[in-house]
C-alpha positions as CSV (number, residue, x, y, z in Angstrom):
1,M,71.4,120.2,103.9
2,S,74.9,121.7,104.2
3,L,77.5,121.7,101.4
4,A,79.5,119.1,103.2
5,E,76.4,116.8,103.4
6,S,75.0,117.4,99.9
7,K,75.8,115.0,97.0
8,V,77.9,116.0,94.0
9,P,76.3,115.5,90.7
10,R,78.8,113.2,89.1
11,V,82.1,111.6,90.2
12,L,84.8,109.8,88.2
13,L,86.7,107.0,89.9
14,T,90.0,105.5,88.7
15,N,93.1,103.9,90.2
16,D,96.4,102.3,89.4
17,D,95.9,98.9,91.0
18,G,93.4,97.8,88.3
19,I,89.7,97.7,87.9
20,D,89.3,94.6,90.0
21,A,91.4,95.9,92.9
22,P,89.8,95.8,96.4
23,G,90.6,99.4,97.0
24,L,88.5,100.5,94.0
25,A,85.6,98.4,95.3
26,V,85.9,100.3,98.6
27,L,86.0,103.6,96.8
28,E,82.9,102.7,94.8
29,A,81.0,102.1,98.0
30,V,82.2,105.4,99.4
31,A,81.3,107.3,96.2
32,A,77.8,105.9,96.2
33,E,77.2,107.9,99.4
34,L,78.7,111.1,97.9
35,A,77.5,111.3,94.3
36,D,74.3,111.1,92.4
37,E,76.1,109.4,89.5
38,V,79.3,107.3,89.8
39,W,81.5,106.5,86.8
40,V,84.4,104.1,86.9
41,V,87.1,104.2,84.3
42,A,90.1,102.2,85.4
43,P,93.0,100.2,84.0
44,E,92.4,96.6,83.0
45,H,95.6,95.6,84.8
46,D,97.9,96.8,87.6
47,Q,99.6,100.1,86.5
48,S,101.4,100.9,89.7
49,G,104.4,103.1,89.2
50,T,103.3,104.6,85.9
51,S,103.1,108.1,87.4
52,H,101.5,110.7,85.1
53,S,102.3,108.8,81.9
54,I,99.8,108.7,79.0
55,S,100.0,106.4,75.9
56,L,101.1,108.3,72.8
57,H,102.5,105.4,70.8
58,S,99.8,102.7,71.2
59,P,96.0,102.6,70.8
60,L,93.7,102.5,73.8
61,R,91.2,99.7,74.0
62,V,88.1,100.2,76.2
63,T,85.7,97.5,77.4
64,Q,82.4,98.3,79.1
65,Q,82.0,96.2,82.2
66,G,78.7,97.5,83.5
67,E,76.6,100.6,83.7
68,R,79.0,103.6,83.7
69,R,81.9,101.2,84.3
70,F,84.8,100.8,81.8
71,G,88.2,99.1,81.7
72,V,91.0,100.6,79.7
73,V,94.1,98.8,78.5
74,G,96.3,101.8,79.4
75,T,97.6,103.9,82.3
76,P,95.7,105.7,85.0
77,G,96.3,109.0,83.1
78,D,94.9,107.4,80.0
79,C,91.8,106.4,81.9
80,V,91.1,110.0,83.1
81,V,91.6,111.4,79.6
82,M,89.4,108.8,78.0
83,A,86.7,109.5,80.6
84,V,86.7,113.3,80.5
85,R,87.4,113.8,76.8
86,H,85.4,110.9,75.4
87,L,83.2,108.7,77.6
88,M,81.8,111.6,79.7
89,V,82.4,114.4,77.3
90,D,78.7,115.5,77.3
91,A,78.6,115.7,81.1
92,P,82.1,115.9,82.7
93,P,82.6,114.8,86.3
94,T,82.4,117.2,89.2
95,V,85.5,115.6,90.8
96,V,88.0,112.9,90.1
97,L,88.7,110.4,92.9
98,S,91.7,108.1,92.4
99,G,92.3,105.0,94.6
100,I,92.0,103.7,97.1
101,N,95.6,102.7,96.7
102,R,96.9,99.5,98.4
103,G,99.8,101.2,100.2
104,A,100.9,104.7,101.1
105,N,101.8,107.4,98.7
106,L,104.2,109.5,100.7
107,G,107.0,112.0,99.9
108,V,109.0,111.6,96.7
109,E,107.1,108.3,96.0
110,T,104.2,110.5,94.8
111,M,106.3,111.3,91.8
112,F,106.1,107.6,90.7
113,S,102.5,106.9,91.8
114,G,99.9,106.1,89.2
115,T,97.2,106.9,91.8
116,V,98.6,110.4,92.2
117,G,99.3,110.6,88.5
118,A,95.7,110.0,87.6
119,A,94.6,112.8,90.0
120,M,97.1,115.2,88.5
121,T,95.8,114.4,85.1
122,G,92.4,115.4,86.3
123,L,93.9,118.6,87.5
124,L,95.5,119.2,84.1
125,L,92.1,118.8,82.6
126,G,90.7,121.5,84.9
127,L,89.0,119.3,87.4
128,P,89.4,119.0,91.2
129,A,90.9,115.7,92.1
130,I,91.7,113.7,95.2
131,A,94.2,110.7,95.4
132,L,93.5,108.3,98.3
133,S,95.7,105.7,99.7
134,Q,95.5,103.2,102.6
135,T,98.8,102.6,104.4
136,F,99.8,99.2,105.7
137,R,102.6,97.5,107.6
138,D,101.5,94.0,106.6
139,R,100.5,93.7,103.0
140,E,98.3,90.7,103.8
141,K,96.3,92.8,106.4
142,V,95.4,96.1,104.7
143,R,92.9,98.0,106.8
144,W,90.3,98.6,104.1
145,D,87.8,99.1,106.9
146,T,89.7,102.2,108.0
147,A,89.5,103.8,104.6
148,R,85.9,102.8,104.2
149,A,84.9,104.4,107.5
150,L,86.9,107.6,107.2
151,A,86.9,108.4,103.4
152,P,83.3,109.7,103.2
153,G,83.8,112.3,105.9
154,V,87.3,113.2,104.6
155,I,86.1,113.7,101.0
156,R,83.1,115.8,102.2
157,Q,85.4,118.0,104.3
158,L,87.7,118.6,101.3
159,L,84.9,119.2,98.8
160,A,83.4,121.8,101.1
161,V,86.5,124.0,101.1
162,S,86.5,126.7,98.5
163,H,89.6,127.0,96.3
164,H,90.6,129.7,93.9
165,A,91.3,127.1,91.2
166,P,91.0,123.3,90.8
167,T,93.3,121.4,93.2
168,C,94.9,118.0,93.5
169,L,94.9,116.7,97.0
170,N,96.9,113.6,98.2
171,V,95.2,111.8,101.1
172,N,96.7,109.0,103.1
173,F,94.9,106.9,105.8
174,P,96.9,105.6,108.7
175,D,97.4,101.9,109.5
176,V,95.2,102.0,112.6
177,D,91.6,101.3,113.4
178,A,89.3,104.0,112.3
179,A,88.0,104.5,115.8
180,V,91.4,105.7,117.0
181,A,92.6,107.5,113.9
182,G,93.5,111.2,114.4
183,P,91.9,114.1,112.5
184,L,92.4,115.1,108.9
185,T,95.6,117.2,109.0
186,V,97.1,119.4,106.3
187,T,100.6,118.3,105.4
188,R,103.6,119.0,103.2
189,Q,105.0,116.4,100.9
190,G,108.4,115.9,102.6
191,V,110.9,113.3,101.5
192,G,109.0,110.2,102.5
193,L,110.6,106.8,103.0
194,V,112.1,106.0,99.6
195,E,115.9,105.9,99.8
196,G,116.6,104.6,96.2
197,I,115.7,102.0,93.6
198,D,117.3,98.5,93.4
199,V,117.6,96.2,90.5
200,V,117.0,92.6,91.5
201,P,118.4,90.0,88.9
202,Q,116.6,86.7,88.5
203,V,116.7,83.7,86.2
204,D,113.5,82.2,84.7
205,P,112.8,78.5,84.5
206,R,114.2,78.4,80.9
207,G,117.5,79.9,82.1
208,F,117.0,83.4,80.8
209,A,117.8,86.4,82.9
210,Y,115.2,89.0,83.9
211,H,115.1,91.8,86.4
212,W,112.8,93.4,88.9
213,L,112.9,97.0,90.0
214,R,112.2,97.6,93.7
215,F,111.9,100.7,95.8
216,Q,114.4,100.8,98.7
217,R,112.6,102.2,101.7
218,G,113.8,103.1,105.2
219,P,113.4,105.7,107.9
220,R,114.3,109.2,106.8
221,E,114.2,112.5,108.5
222,N,110.8,114.1,107.8
223,A,109.5,117.3,109.3
224,P,106.7,117.1,111.8
225,D,104.2,118.6,109.3
226,S,105.2,116.1,106.5
227,E,102.6,113.5,105.4
228,T,105.0,110.7,106.5
229,A,105.2,112.0,110.1
230,V,101.5,112.8,110.3
231,V,100.4,109.4,109.0
232,G,103.0,107.7,111.2
233,S,101.3,109.3,114.2
234,G,97.9,107.8,113.3
235,R,96.4,110.9,111.7
236,V,94.9,111.3,108.2
237,S,97.1,113.4,105.9
238,V,96.1,115.7,103.0
239,T,98.8,117.4,100.9
240,P,97.9,119.9,98.2
241,L,100.0,119.2,95.1
242,N,100.8,121.1,91.9
243,F,102.9,120.7,88.8
244,D,105.6,123.3,89.5
245,R,108.6,121.5,90.8
246,T,111.0,124.4,90.6
247,D,113.7,124.3,93.4
248,E,113.7,127.9,94.5
249,Q,117.0,127.6,96.4
250,T,118.8,126.3,93.3
251,F,117.0,128.8,91.1
252,A,118.4,131.6,93.2
253,T,121.9,130.1,93.2
254,L,121.9,129.6,89.4
255,A,120.5,133.0,88.8
256,A,123.2,134.7,90.9
257,A,126.0,132.6,89.3
258,L,124.9,133.3,85.8
259,Q,124.5,137.0,86.6
260,R,128.1,137.1,87.8
261,A,129.3,135.2,84.8
262,G,127.6,137.5,82.5
């Protein structure tokens, strides 16, 4: 049996849509094909938009919801830490899989994503991690069948690649039938589709004001090798991510300016 076909000993699943989300159910079915032992440690409630955050000012409450299945009143990052440093401390996972998210995580939106944040937390703890998202145009018709069909092969491909250190990979499945989806393609993050964030004022039934925050999305210029362009063309994207956000061009500009000033 080849490395790509062999099973990993132990996998940790989490997400940001919540432990009862349909995307997590899809990922559980996928993981059952890939691992000898599957653990689920996921938020009790939807934690979309929580990015890499962890809870430093409130206790974490954990409920067991089945064999090797736990809900956490906390963020996706909290879930990964609880799993790796507490629930699975005697036998850590081989890999962390986060998702499958309901909707794409493309470009700068990955900075806010709890799905990606959970995977990055796994990376911080020294584990390889993959974030997985299913794009959609109609939120009432998410193509979970596409993710279910393609994810096992994609994950096997990625786990078979040797890396010099643990990596975090961001995978997005296109909004097309699996049968016509293009191949797994290495991509750059790019800018994505987010143009800004709006505040939407509302009034509740008792007359009190409240507010929703909402991403403002629209077409933006993305390079041909960006995940947005690749997924838009019907292919599966995979972007390697790390923690270093240093802007090299600004670094050089600042360094030169400060050197002149000194």
